[in-house]
Structures are given as C-alpha cells and as structure tokens.
TIGUFI-216748 format. One record per atom (N, C-alpha, C): residue in three letters; x, y, z. Coordinates in steps of 0.001 Angstrom, whole numbers, padded with zeros to 6 digits, always signed. Last residue first. Layout:
residues N
ALAXYZ
...
This chain:
residues 284
GLY+003953-024414-014568
GLY+003388-024093-013269
GLY+001972-024555-013162
ILE+004775-024845-017105
ILE+005728-025151-016032
ILE+005185-024821-014666
ILE+003940-025944-020246
ILE+003409-025394-019008
ILE+004319-025838-017861
THR+005538-024998-023143
THR+005514-026029-022127
THR+005020-025407-020822
LYS+005304-024409-026605
LYS+004952-023981-025264
LYS+004913-025180-024310
LYS+008084-024356-028789
LYS+006844-025000-028371
LYS+006573-024603-026933
ASP+010510-023544-029776
ASP+009411-022569-029796
ASP+008071-023217-029508
ASP+012500-025251-029256
ASP+011788-025492-030508
ASP+010570-024594-030649
LYS+013325-024556-026730
LYS+014198-024210-027859
LYS+013514-024403-029200
ASN+010290-023372-025112
ASN+011492-024185-025210
ASN+012266-023850-026473
LEU+008801-020939-023127
LEU+009078-021333-024498
LEU+010367-022147-024538
GLU+006594-021561-020433
GLU+007955-021267-020875
GLU+008139-021760-022303
VAL+003895-020214-018697
VAL+004336-021055-019797
VAL+005707-020619-020266
TYR+002080-020447-015717
TYR+003080-019739-016484
TYR+003712-020693-017482
LYS-001343-020412-014932
LYS-000144-021185-015196
LYS+000823-020370-016040
ASN-003740-019249-014694
ASN-002830-018999-013588
ASN-001539-019796-013744
GLY-003906-018755-018098
GLY-004726-018776-016885
GLY-003857-018369-015719
ASN-000838-018712-018966
ASN-002005-019442-019453
ASN-002923-019659-018265
VAL+001627-016408-019862
VAL+000690-016871-018852
VAL-000473-017578-019526
SER+005120-016858-020762
SER+003804-016248-020931
SER+002893-016827-019865
GLY+008742-016198-020717
GLY+007510-016954-020521
GLY+006259-016178-020858
LYS+011194-015059-020455
LYS+010936-015805-021680
LYS+009632-016598-021599
ILE+012975-012283-019269
ILE+011753-013084-019178
ILE+011462-013760-020511
GLN+015096-010573-019596
GLN+015388-011988-019373
GLN+014156-012878-019439
SER+014213-008016-019681
SER+014619-008611-020958
SER+014918-010098-020828
TYR+013881-007225-017081
TYR+012701-007721-017796
TYR+013057-008367-019130
PHE+016503-006363-016543
PHE+015899-007437-015759
PHE+014726-008062-016512
ALA+016868-004219-018306
ALA+017741-005391-018396
ALA+017121-006589-017692
VAL+014839-002492-017366
VAL+014848-002936-018771
VAL+015679-004201-018920
SER+015701-002145-014691
SER+014390-002724-014996
SER+014335-003275-016416
ILE+018149-000854-015010
ILE+018125-002200-014435
ILE+016794-002894-014729
ILE+017221+001604-016091
ILE+018189+000776-016812
ILE+018135-000672-016318
ILE+015496+002517-014047
ILE+014982+002287-015403
ILE+015911+001355-016178
GLY+017299+002743-011886
GLY+016115+001890-011803
GLY+015563+001542-013167
LEU+019119+004653-012752
LEU+019570+003277-012554
LEU+018392+002310-012521
VAL+017320+006863-012771
VAL+018039+006453-013984
VAL+018496+004999-013876
THR+016459+006895-010044
THR+015510+006771-011160
THR+016185+006262-012424
VAL+018834+007211-008573
VAL+017977+006040-008351
VAL+017033+005811-009529
ILE+019712+009716-009540
ILE+020527+008510-009737
ILE+019677+007250-009602
VAL+017585+011360-008668
VAL+017974+011312-010090
VAL+018731+010020-010380
PHE+017625+010965-005906
PHE+016472+010499-006672
PHE+016750+010454-008175
PHE+020138+012112-005282
PHE+019828+010729-004908
PHE+018701+010182-005770
MET+019783+014738-006094
MET+020736+013892-006812
MET+020494+012423-006519
ALA+017899+015548-004137
ALA+017563+015607-005560
ALA+018476+014697-006370
GLN+019364+015280-001788
GLN+018185+014446-001998
GLN+017801+014408-003471
GLY+021332+017251-002271
GLY+021706+015856-002041
GLY+020550+014911-002285
LEU+019840+019638-002464
LEU+020593+019130-003614
LEU+020945+017652-003464
GLU+016696+020425-001567
GLU+017902+019818-001003
GLU+018659+019117-002119
ILE+015282+023395-002738
ILE+015439+021957-002948
ILE+016763+021493-002358
ASN+012835+025797-002101
ASN+014220+025398-001851
ASN+014336+023879-001922
VAL+010646+026836-004661
VAL+010822+026058-003427
VAL+012281+025649-003294
GLY+009835+028190-006953
GLY+010749+028843-006026
GLY+010958+028125-004704
ASN+008415+026823-008797
ASN+007650+027618-007835
ASN+008531+028224-006743
GLN+010261+025401-010200
GLN+009500+026417-010921
GLN+008729+027333-009984
ALA+011059+023597-008232
ALA+012007+024604-008704
ALA+011284+025738-009411
MET+008712+022049-008103
MET+009167+022795-006931
MET+010127+023905-007337
PHE+008664+020909-010640
PHE+007581+021813-010253
PHE+007988+022648-009039
TYR+011026+019351-010423
TYR+010906+020384-011452
TYR+009833+021401-011070
ILE+010320+017618-008352
ILE+011461+018518-008174
ILE+011399+019664-009183
MET+008226+016218-009595
MET+007959+017041-008414
MET+009067+018070-008212
SER+009679+014862-011531
SER+008675+015841-011954
SER+008323+016772-010797
LEU+011108+013221-009843
LEU+011842+014179-010675
LEU+010898+015260-011196
ILE+008966+011722-008845
ILE+009720+012596-007936
ILE+010535+013618-008720
ALA+008201+010306-011124
ALA+007260+011249-010521
ALA+007988+012229-009599
THR+010473+008722-011428
THR+010118+009676-012479
THR+009162+010733-011943
GLY+010197+007210-009092
GLY+011364+008066-009274
GLY+011112+009117-010335
LEU+007895+005821-009672
LEU+007857+006807-008585
LEU+009049+007743-008684
LEU+008871+004242-011821
LEU+007737+005159-012004
LEU+007712+006232-010923
SER+011028+002818-010663
SER+011216+003599-011886
SER+010113+004643-012059
VAL+009830+001556-008458
VAL+010946+002483-008252
VAL+011116+003398-009457
LYS+007958-000085-009800
LYS+007497+000947-008865
LYS+008575+001996-008636
ILE+009686-001777-011169
ILE+008759-000922-011912
ILE+008284+000220-011027
LEU+010955-003036-009014
LEU+011749-002247-009953
LEU+010877-001316-010788
PHE+008857-004439-007764
PHE+009500-003318-007081
PHE+010278-002433-008035
ILE+008170-006492-009540
ILE+007175-005487-009151
ILE+007868-004226-008631
SER+010524-007935-009684
SER+009857-007513-010920
SER+008883-006378-010649
ALA+010946-008532-006998
ALA+011855-007598-007667
ALA+011234-007077-008956
LEU+008933-010437-006539
LEU+008853-009130-005886
LEU+009766-008101-006546
ALA+009848-012588-008206
ALA+008500-012020-008340
ALA+008433-010610-007767
TYR+012462-013088-007298
TYR+012220-012734-008699
TYR+010867-012042-008861
GLY+011937-013707-004597
GLY+012819-012601-004941
GLY+012601-012130-006364
TRP+010452-015995-004613
TRP+009763-014754-004273
TRP+010630-013538-004601
ALA+012546-017829-005203
ALA+011451-017591-006154
ALA+010739-016275-005880
LYS+015949-016864-004563
LYS+014658-017376-004125
LYS+013562-016984-005111
GLY+018583-016055-004886
GLY+017955-016833-005945
GLY+016623-017434-005564
LYS+019750-014335-003164
LYS+019842-015758-002818
LYS+019196-016659-003865
PHE+018977-011970-004327
PHE+020408-012303-004304
PHE+020619-013782-004003
LEU+016235-012028-003771
LEU+016697-012139-005153
LEU+018165-012537-005202
LEU+016257-011711-000973
LEU+015661-012908-001575
LEU+016140-013118-003007
VAL+017475-009166-000794
VAL+018120-010339-000185
VAL+017583-011632-000808
GLY+015570-007557-002124
GLY+016936-007654-002602
GLY+017649-008890-002072
THR+013317-007904-000461
THR+013278-008321-001864
THR+014680-008515-002419
ILE+014300-006730+001917
ILE+013882-008138+001897
ILE+013875-008686+000471
VAL+014744-004073+000996
VAL+015839-004884+001538
VAL+015495-006369+001479
ALA+012150-003278+000162
ALA+013295-003223-000761
ALA+014424-004131-000287
ALA+010633-003602+002514
ALA+010294-004357+001307
ALA+011463-004407+000336
PRO+011833-001744+004294
PRO+011886-003187+004571
PRO+011606-004038+003329
VAL+011262+000670+002674
VAL+012625+000252+003042
VAL+012689-001240+003377
VAL+008396+000732+002436
VAL+009276+000668+001268
VAL+010666+000146+001626
VAL+007297+000707+005167
VAL+006898-000221+004098
VAL+007987-000381+003039
GLY+008436+002482+007034
GLY+007636+001356+007499
GLY+007331+000304+006451
LEU+009831+004385+005570
LEU+010535+003650+006623
LEU+009772+002400+007058
ASP+007772+005229+003758
ASP+009061+004739+003282
ASP+009755+003876+004336
LEU+005666+006005+005437
LEU+005446+004974+004422
LEU+006769+004370+003959
ALA+006996+007998+006920
ALA+006410+006841+007599
ALA+006186+005688+006625
GLN+007646+009805+004923
GLN+008726+009154+005656
GLN+008219+007920+006405
ILE+005070+010596+004187
ILE+005940+009940+003219
ILE+007055+009180+003927
VAL+004157+011798+006657
VAL+003474+010659+006036
VAL+004389+009891+005085
LEU+004902+013235+009337
LEU+005702+012891+008163
LEU+005139+011624+007498
THR+002272+015512+010435
THR+003190+014384+010604
THR+003866+014062+009276
THR+000967+017912+009865
THR+000999+017435+011249
THR+001933+016257+011477
TYR+002231+020728+007940
TYR+001542+019444+008095
TYR+001760+018904+009501
THR+003662+022960+007407
THR+002470+023136+008247
THR+001696+021842+008452
GLU+006792+021446+007378
GLU+006081+022683+007051
GLU+004874+022847+007977
LEU+008408+019219+007278
LEU+007072+019078+007846
LEU+006192+020265+007475
THR+010909+019916+006444
THR+010013+019346+005433
THR+008588+019170+005954
SER+012203+020623+008775
SER+011748+021695+007885
SER+010759+021176+006838
PRO+011179+018900+011739
PRO+011916+018926+010462
PRO+011344+019997+009543
ALA+010912+020766+014840
ALA+010302+019940+013799
ALA+011142+019992+012527
ILE+013453+020560+017380
ILE+012571+021310+016483
ILE+012021+020365+015417
GLY+015497+019440+018864
GLY+014257+019790+019552
GLY+013302+020626+018716
ALA+017823+018426+017930
ALA+017713+019892+017983
ALA+016452+020351+018707
ILE+017163+015728+018033
ILE+018285+016229+018843
ILE+018185+017748+019014
LEU+015101+015686+016166
LEU+014836+015290+017555
LEU+015925+015817+018488
SER+016408+016436+013842
SER+015354+017309+014361
SER+015032+016983+015822
SER+018131+014259+013561
SER+018691+015611+013722
SER+017663+016564+014313
ILE+016262+012229+013132
ILE+017069+012212+014358
ILE+017689+013580+014617
ILE+015227+013027+010600
ILE+014357+012912+011774
ILE+015159+012977+013066
MET+017475+013023+008868
MET+016631+014199+008992
MET+015823+014172+010290
LYS+018395+010386+009220
LYS+019280+011526+009513
LYS+018452+012785+009743
LEU+016194+008959+008281
LEU+016554+008862+009696
LEU+017472+010005+010105
TRP+016219+009593+005528
TRP+015090+010019+006368
TRP+015446+009980+007857
MET+018738+008521+004738
MET+018375+009904+004438
MET+017275+010397+005366
GLY+018616+005826+005575
GLY+019614+006729+006137
GLY+019253+008189+005939
ALA+016523+004874+003951
ALA+016396+004852+005412
ALA+017370+005834+006052
LEU+017737+005224+001477
LEU+016489+005934+001775
LEU+016272+005994+003277
MET+019886+003457+001763
MET+020151+004884+001574
MET+018907+005723+001875
LEU+018546+001002+002010
LEU+019382+001486+003114
LEU+019664+002981+002993
GLY+017244+000909-000515
GLY+016486+000796+000729
GLY+017262+001375+001900
ILE+019358+001047-002280
ILE+018414+002171-002249
ILE+017550+002123-000990
ILE+020639-001429-001580
ILE+021320-000142-001412
ILE+020328+001012-001355
VAL+018719-003364-002272
VAL+019201-003257-000884
VAL+019828-001887-000639
LEU+018480-002869-005041
LEU+017316-002733-004159
LEU+017735-002584-002696
PHE+021125-003400-005927
PHE+020498-002087-006144
PHE+019345-001872-005175
VAL+021389-006104-005384
VAL+022240-005142-004665
VAL+021639-003739-004766
ALA+019475-007087-007245
ALA+019357-007368-005814
ALA+020138-006349-004986
GLY+020496-006238-009708
GLY+019192-005770-009261
GLY+019003-005959-007769
ILE+022872-007729-009699
ILE+022929-006270-009745
ILE+021617-005672-009241
LYS+021851-010316-009755
LYS+022650-009885-008603
LYS+022727-008363-008536
ASN+020605-010165-012268
ASN+019832-010521-011076
ASN+020550-010069-009811
ILE+022609-009672-014084
ILE+021677-008575-013792
ILE+020823-008879-012565
THR+023911-012033-014558
THR+024505-011109-013589
THR+023526-010020-013176
GLY+021442-014704-014874
GLY+022398-013721-015365
GLY+022870-012800-014264
PRO+019012-017018-016104
PRO+020033-016667-015101
PRO+021037-015673-015690
THR+015936-015932-017310
THR+017239-016467-017699
THR+018264-016065-016648
PHE+012806-016703-015867
PHE+013942-015783-015972
PHE+015203-016529-016393
SER+010993-018644-015450
SER+010822-017856-016669
SER+011946-016858-016877
LYS+011437-019668-012982
LYS+011918-020453-014114
LYS+011806-019698-015435
GLN+010109-017715-011435
GLN+011556-017879-011320
GLN+012131-018610-012537
ILE+007488-018307-012135
ILE+008055-017003-012499
ILE+009574-017085-012471
SER+007237-020785-010939
SER+007188-020702-012399
SER+007731-019374-012901
ARG+007382-020040-008269
ARG+008342-020998-008813
ARG+008404-020890-010339
THR+005140-018382-007913
THR+006484-017801-007885
THR+007548-018740-008448
ASP+002295-017815-008937
ASP+003071-019049-008966
ASP+004538-018640-009067
LEU+000027-015735-007184
LEU+001261-015884-007945
LEU+001841-017292-007828
SER-002165-015118-005687
SER-002357-016132-006734
SER-001090-016385-007554
LEU-001404-013107-003995
LEU-001825-014369-003395
LEU-001973-015487-004427
LEU-000954-011030-005802
LEU+000169-011607-005066
LEU-000175-012978-004498
GLU-003577-010441-006582
GLU-002650-011008-007563
GLU-001449-011646-006877
GLY-004602-009436-004181
GLY-005246-010563-004835
GLY-004318-011242-005829
LEU-002915-007224-003749
LEU-002900-008348-002809
LEU-003500-009600-003444
LEU-003715-005606-005920
LEU-002340-006089-005828
LEU-002240-007293-004892
THR-006394-005170-005192
THR-006071-005782-006485
THR-004666-006369-006456
TYR-006161-003887-002765
TYR-006743-005225-002791
TYR-006529-005933-004125
LEU-004792-001479-003623
LEU-004313-002320-002524
LEU-004842-003747-002651
SER-006419-000382-005599
SER-005074-000836-005956
SER-004495-001756-004889
ILE-008700+000225-004046
ILE-008794-000711-005179
ILE-007422-001255-005554
SER-007619+002068-002138
SER-008241+000811-001728
SER-008282-000215-002866
PHE-006622+004207-003733
PHE-005768+003527-002760
PHE-006329+002144-002422
ILE-008962+004963-005067
ILE-007811+004473-005838
ILE-006876+003682-004929
ALA-010525+005750-002816
ALA-010986+004687-003710
ALA-009824+004097-004511
VAL-009050+007868-001760
VAL-009257+006666-000951
VAL-009672+005484-001835
TYR-009274+009708-003873
TYR-007958+009227-003438
TYR-008090+007914-002665
VAL-012057+010060-003846
VAL-011410+009531-005052
VAL-010034+008967-004686
LEU-012475+011245-001402
LEU-013010+009897-001618
LEU-012422+009252-002876
PHE-011203+013776-001883
PHE-010723+012857-000851
PHE-011200+011424-001096
LEU-011810+015844-003557
LEU-011491+014544-004161
LEU-010981+013519-003150
GLN-012145+018210-002176
GLN-013328+017601-002779
GLN-013071+016209-003361
ASN-009825+017776+000617
ASN-010445+018523-000475
ASN-011581+017714-001093
TYR-007523+017974+003260
TYR-008854+017531+002826
TYR-009392+018431+001717
SER-004143+017894+002200
SER-005203+018534+002992
SER-006565+018187+002395
THR-002460+014830+001746
THR-003076+016008+001137
THR-004155+016589+002051
LEU-001902+012459+003293
LEU-001114+013682+003432
LEU-001799+014933+002904
PHE-003583+010273+002815
PHE-003149+010552+004180
PHE-002483+011913+004365
ALA-004124+010282+000057
ALA-005233+010147+001005
ALA-004829+010579+002412
MET-001542+010482-001032
MET-002538+011527-001302
MET-003663+011488-000276
SER-000376+008106-000102
SER+000193+009390+000314
SER-000795+010527+000075
ALA-002021+006336-001430
ALA-001973+006269+000028
ALA-001438+007596+000543
TYR-001391+007002-003996
TYR-002678+007471-003496
TYR-002883+007182-002011
SER+001217+005921-004220
SER+000950+007328-004541
SER-000344+007821-003917
TYR+000948+003178-003536
TYR+001802+004070-002754
TYR+001414+005532-002963
LEU-000910+002301-005532
LEU-001130+002058-004108
LEU-000347+003048-003262
PHE+000372+002995-007911
PHE-000901+003632-007569
PHE-001214+003463-006082
TYR+002659+001279-007679
TYR+002807+002733-007806
TYR+001518+003442-007386
PHE+001426-001207-007663
PHE+002192-000791-006485
PHE+002386+000723-006496
MET+000446-001211-010259
MET-000501-001254-009140
MET+000182-000778-007852
ILE+002868-001350-011600
ILE+002068-000128-011730
ILE+001026-000058-010623
GLY+003608-003944-010935
GLY+004442-002832-010506
GLY+003708-001512-010571
MET+001589-005321-012261
MET+001642-005373-010797
MET+002506-004244-010242
TRP+002309-004761-014909
TRP+001019-004289-014394
TRP+001007-004290-012873
ILE+004675-006206-015047
ILE+004726-004745-015153
ILE+003446-004139-014585
LEU+003549-008771-014892
LEU+004434-008307-013834
LEU+004585-006786-013851
ARG+002067-008861-017283
ARG+001400-009039-015983
ARG+002257-008522-014835
GLY+003992-008540-019269
GLY+002929-007550-019117
GLY+002258-007634-017769
ARG+005451-010916-018886
ARG+006110-009617-018725
ARG+005061-008523-018490
LEU+003541-012786-019607
LEU+004019-012753-018223
LEU+004673-011408-017927
SER+000816-012380-021652
SER+002220-012018-021489
SER+002580-011969-020002
ASP-001713-012961-022755
ASP-001064-013911-021839
ASP+000433-013651-021684
LYS-002987-010965-024034
LYS-002165-011842-024878
LYS-001381-012859-024050
ARG-004014-009611-021888
ARG-004963-010308-022767
ARG-004236-011300-023679
ILE-001664-008439-021053
ILE-002267-009475-020217
ILE-003264-010291-021027
LEU-001362-006539-023071
LEU-000378-007603-022938
LEU-000923-008758-022103
TYR-003567-004922-022495
TYR-003479-005573-023806
TYR-002502-006741-023739
LEU-002806-004042-020008
LEU-004027-004849-020116
LEU-004063-005578-021448
THR-000646-002423-020508
THR-000376-003752-019958
THR-001615-004639-020001
GLY-001960-000111-021367
GLY-001178-000890-022319
GLY-000896-002293-021814
LEU-002969+000826-018981
LEU-003913+000377-020001
LEU-003197-000456-021063
MET-000507+001528-017782
MET-001360+000507-017179
MET-002361-000053-018193
LEU+000344+003545-019508
LEU+001142+002334-019367
LEU+000305+001201-018771
PRO-001621+005568-019153
PRO-001465+004896-020454
PRO-000693+003581-020358
ILE-001063+006056-016311
ILE-002374+005598-016785
ILE-002270+004932-018152
CYS+001717+006850-016339
CYS+001240+005683-015589
CYS-000118+005164-016061
ILE+002069+009137-018139
ILE+002863+007903-018209
ILE+002134+006708-017586
VAL+000301+011242-017813
VAL+000897+011044-019148
VAL+001690+009740-019270
LEU-000698+011033-015107
LEU-001579+011256-016256
LEU-000934+010823-017572
THR+001535+010686-013483
THR+000452+009699-013439
THR-000416+009798-014678
VAL+002917+013025-014102
VAL+003495+011727-014464
VAL+002428+010639-014455
LEU+001089+014954-013054
LEU+001509+014984-014451
LEU+002043+013623-014902
ASP+000873+014317-010324
ASP-000318+014266-011192
ASP+000080+014177-012664
GLN+003455+014905-009439
GLN+002993+013522-009453
GLN+001777+013354-010360
GLY+003350+017679-009718
GLY+004375+016908-010414
GLY+003982+015448-010520
MET+001285+018254-007964
MET+001091+018519-009393
MET+002130+017776-010231
MET+002494+017545-005554
MET+001290+016839-005991
MET+001025+017049-007472
GLN+004644+019380-005456
GLN+004893+017940-005476
GLN+003685+017163-005985
ALA+003290+021831-005397
ALA+004232+021542-006480
ALA+004481+020041-006601
VAL+001872+021575-002982
VAL+001145+021711-004248
VAL+002051+021345-005421
GLY+004014+021501-001154
GLY+003091+020383-001272
GLY+002338+020396-002586
SER+005142+024047-001491
SER+005927+022851-001784
SER+005030+021646-002001
ILE+002992+025605-000632
ILE+003517+025782-001989
ILE+004318+024550-002415
THR+000620+023548+001235
THR+001742+024483+001120
THR+002186+024593-000341
ASP-002997+023436+000887
ASP-001677+022826+000995
ASP-000594+023887+000822
HIS-005414+024517+000348
HIS-005042+024441+001764
HIS-003674+023792+001980
GLN-005777+024347-002420
GLN-005626+025667-001818
GLN-005182+025628-000356
TYR-006001+022405-004364
TYR-004946+022261-003361
TYR-004728+023552-002575
LEU-008176+023416-005903
LEU-008228+022085-005294
LEU-007217+021933-004163
GLY-008370+025765-007332
GLY-008567+025819-005884
GLY-008496+024490-005179
LYS-007887+025121-010056
LYS-007036+026068-009333
LYS-007173+026008-007816
TRP-007645+022379-011769
TRP-008609+022956-010826
TRP-007823+023834-009852
PHE-005527+021244-013236
PHE-006283+022365-013822
PHE-007330+023000-012899
LEU-004207+019193-011836
LEU-003440+020056-012728
LEU-004189+021322-013152
GLY-006193+017941-010342
GLY-004997+018449-009677
GLY-004220+019436-010526
ALA-007976+017173-012359
ALA-008398+018154-011354
ALA-007185+018774-010670
LEU-006371+015309-013647
LEU-006839+016481-014389
LEU-007290+017578-013432
THR-006057+013466-011516
THR-004902+014166-012084
THR-005310+015415-012866
ALA-008693+012563-010925
ALA-007850+013154-009888
ALA-006710+013980-010478
ILE-009592+011529-013397
ILE-010329+012615-012727
ILE-009413+013349-011746
LEU-007676+009536-013732
LEU-007832+010575-014754
LEU-008547+011787-014167
ALA-008184+007950-011537
ALA-006915+008665-011594
ALA-006952+009774-012642
LEU-010691+006918-012285
LEU-010573+007730-011076
LEU-009284+008556-011084
ILE-009927+005521-014616
ILE-010945+006576-014679
ILE-010827+007510-013476
ALA-008013+003708-013590
ALA-007652+004639-014663
ALA-008632+005809-014725
ILE-009536+002235-011748
ILE-008416+003059-011274
ILE-008048+004108-012314
ALA-011269+000987-013578
ALA-011806+001843-012518
ALA-010723+002777-011983
ILE-009440-000495-015038
ILE-010194+000567-015725
ILE-010795+001532-014706
SER-008621-002260-013016
SER-007654-001372-013673
SER-008347-000216-014369
ASN-010967-003638-012371
ASN-010309-002811-011363
ASN-009328-001820-011984
THR-011491-004921-014874
THR-012472-004053-014217
THR-011809-003095-013237
TYR-009141-006437-015399
TYR-009614-005406-016336
TYR-010534-004411-015638
ILE-009054-008107-013097
ILE-007919-007254-013457
ILE-008371-006108-014354
ILE-011472-009427-013334
ILE-011225-008582-012156
ILE-010094-007608-012449
LYS-011031-010798-015686
LYS-012127-009834-015624
LYS-011954-008884-014443
LYS-008948-012569-015045
LYS-008678-011433-015922
LYS-009778-010380-015858
ASN-008432-013679-011700
ASN-009283-013650-012885
ASN-009046-012393-013715
MET-005079-014315-010698
MET-006369-013666-010476
MET-007129-013597-011793
C-alpha cells in the first residue's frame, strides 16, 4: 500500500486515539453509564493505548520510511490491535460523546489493515524469515491460545444456558460483545494462522507476524484492565487472570524471537532480502 496512505491513516488514528484515551482517563463523566467493571476495563485499555500503542505505531512509521519489513509487519499488528479495541469500544461502551471517535478509529484501522493485507507479497515475506524451531513454537502457541480462549468463553456461555441465567460478566449490558468478537473472529483467525504457519505456508508467516503483535499488545491491555478492576474492588476470576498473564508473557517472548528471524526490507511493494555479501536482492 502507498506510504502516504499509511502515514495519513496512522496519524489520523493516533490523533483520534489520543483524544479518546485522554478523555477516557481524565473526563470523569465520560463512562458514567457503564458499570464499575466496564469503566475499569476501558480505563485500563486507554492507559496502554496511550503510553504504548500510540508511540509504538508512530515509531513504526519511521521504520516504514526506512523500508523496514519488520517495521511494516509490526505496524500491521498494531492496526489489528486498534481494529479490535475500537470495535469493542464502538459496540460495547454505553453511548457517550466520543461514539463517533470510536467508530472512526475502528473504520480507519479496518480498511487500512485490509488495504495492506491485499497488497502483501506473502511469498517474499516467507523468504525473509530464517527457518527455525520458533516457527513451530509460534504456530502451536497460536492454536493453543485460540482453543483455550474458545473453551473459556464457551464454558461460561454454555453453563449460563444450562442454568437458565445470564452470565455474570454480562452485568447490565445487553449482549456479550467481546465474546462474540473472540469466538467469531479471533479464535478462527488464531487457529487458521497457526495451522498455516505450522505447515510452512506463506500466509502463515504473514498472518502470524501480525497476530503475535496483536496478542502481545492486547494481552498487555488486559493486564492493565485487571489492575484497574482490582483497584476498584471488582471481583476477578483467578483462572482467567492467570490465562491472560501467561498468554501475554509468552506472546511477547515468542514475538521477539519470531521477529528476530526477519532479514529483509521493503522496496515499494517489493520485499528485499540481504544476501551474504550484504547486497540487496529483490525477491518479490
């Protein structure tokens, strides 16, 4: 995708997210119609988005300017984070003055990510990775977290259906937005990506690069949510909390190891691999 589009859309998201996060953290009445648990979770996410995700996204723009393949893939993972996070904000947060801001971030990140996915040269991305055990580890990790996430949410939902009562996590909201996004989008994507990567498919490398960044960032946001919930006296499911702690830590470790294999750069829409003589060879 054209770099100007990447820069323009990323800066637009950064500005809108800056407004949304600062308002969420310091505008006392913004989340007044949400539950105590909901407010704690949104503020936890606001904090991580403000201090980690926005600066990281702007940093990747510098790397993209330098034609870094690693920077471009990390940027796509951050786009996935913004897409997921602000889809949940737009659909779950009780209507407030920033509704259009949430929708704008969700929409821009959605079409920006789709635009970049459609222009990916997955074969060249695959060739930019050094073969190694970490690929198999990353593949198994993605499949396992997908299945465990599905099991966690399905257990909660099926138990409530059998008991004939609404899940406790529903509180005063009308439907399970996060669970719908996870079961409908995240779980299938994680499993499919893991299987493709395990088989050594080109799309497996591309999607895993994106997914691992999203898992690491969202996991960090969830840990921040758990902290805010604990500070506000919200009852926390210990099993779920431990699941997200383990997933986040492993996600960060595997992401660092996975990205350390990349040895290429980007030249327009072509990916460039460095040969043994440090000369650039266009491979896509």
